[in-house]
Residue, then its C-alpha position, 0 to 999 in steps of 0.5 A: x451726101x453719102x459720099x461726104x458721110x463716107x469721107x467723114x467716117x474714114x477720117x474719124x476711123x483714122x483719127x482714132x487710130x492716130x490718137x492711139x499711135x500718138x500715145x505711143x510715139x508722141x507721149x512715150x517715145x515708143x516707135x512702134x511699127x506694129x500699129x497696123x497689126x494691132x488694128x488688124x487683130x482688132x478688126x479680125x477678132x471682131x469679124x470672127x466673133x460676130x460672123x462665126x461665133x454669133x457674138x453681139x457687136x458690143x461683146x465682140x468689140x470689147x473682146x477684141x480690145x482685151x485680146x489685142x491689149x493682152x497680145x501687145x503686153x505679151x509682145x512688149x514684155x521682151x521687146x520693150x526691153x530691147x529699145x532703139x533699133x532692135x525694138x523697131x526691127x522686132x516690131x517689123x517682124x511682128x507686123x509680118x508675122x501677124x499678116x502671115x498668120x491672117x493669110x494662113x489661119x483660114x478657119x479663123x480668118x478665111x485666109x486671103x479671102x477675108x471675112x464678109x458680112x460683118x453685122x452692123x451694130x444695133x442698139x435695142x431694136x434699132x440697127x445702125x445702117x450706113x450713112x448718117x447713122x453709121x457716121x454718128x456711131x463712129x463719131x461717138x466711139x471716136x469721141x470716147x477715144x478722144x476724151x480718154x486721150x484728153x483726160x490723159x493729157x491732163x493727168x499726172x501720168x503725162x509728166x511721167x511718160x514725157x520723162x520716159x520719152x525725153x530721157x529714160x536714164x533720168x526717168x529711172x533715176x526719178x524712180x519710174x519703172x520705165x519698162x513696166x510703164x512702157x508695157x502698160x502704155x503699149x497695151x493701152x495703145x494697141x487696145x485703142x487700135x483694136x477699137x478702130x479695127x472694130x469700127x472699120x469692120x462694122x463700117x465696111x462689113x468686110x475685113x481683109x489682110x490688105x488693109x493692115x499691111x506695112x503701107x498702112x503703118x506708113x500712112x498712119x505715121x504720115x498722118x501723125x507727123x503732118x497733123x502734129x503729135x501731142x495734139x487732138x487737133x493734129x490727130x484730126x488734121x492729119x487724117x483729114x488732109x491725107x484722106x481728102x487730098x487724094x479725093x481732089x483728083x477724082x475731079x481732075x480730068x486729062x487723058x494720059x495723066x498717071x494720077x496714082x503716081x502723081x498722088x504719091x509724088x505730091x504726098x512726098x512733097x507735102x511731107x517734105x514741106x511740113x518737115x521743113x516749115x512746120x516740123x511739129x506738124x500743122x496743129x502740133x506743139x513742140x515737145x514739152 
């Protein structure tokens, strides 16, 4: 039972991350390779404030979201004006800068050793523990993120963002302030990523830089494209497939099998098959 709940929590945390990434890529066309960095900033801010600062979990989580969104806005002001390949390169650079800072700001991040003993959330006198209680807590927060995304998808702002995604020149001709809108959306997406980082910190009670490296953003992109963009179902399907798929190999025997490399090869095959036969993702809709 605990093993099943652990997998459910992982899927939910990644689903909340994928939803926030979908707001950038699927709806606005912002090809961000720094989402793992914002995820990490949120996790480390939550861990530092609760472990070193003595903050309560809710205040630390809100502060992490605000801090990360503010950083994203500051980064987005110059970089989102670049566009295209230059923006992608800038996001790669920002990702590397964040990991370097995490590893070197030891008074705040404890360097390569990470931050341990992050306290679990508590509601009144009740403290959320691992297992079913933690799964409910993560599900509740993820549900809020999904609800906000769902409301957005039915708001007038959706048409404005899709206009920016499809053709920025036309969007500007329609009177849309493209750069300003992209900065706002970039900050919102980063804030949601930070919220996922808080969930990760609360669940594992330990944060380390290895959880937010470049391979993490590649995994998130894969989850988004396998599940499908602009779709709540896709935000769940992608993480579910890519989290549960490796677990199947726990039950595969056979000596001499290089299971990790087999997993990587099958990941690649899965992505190729999805791109060929279902380019919009398993549960996604074609852009429109």
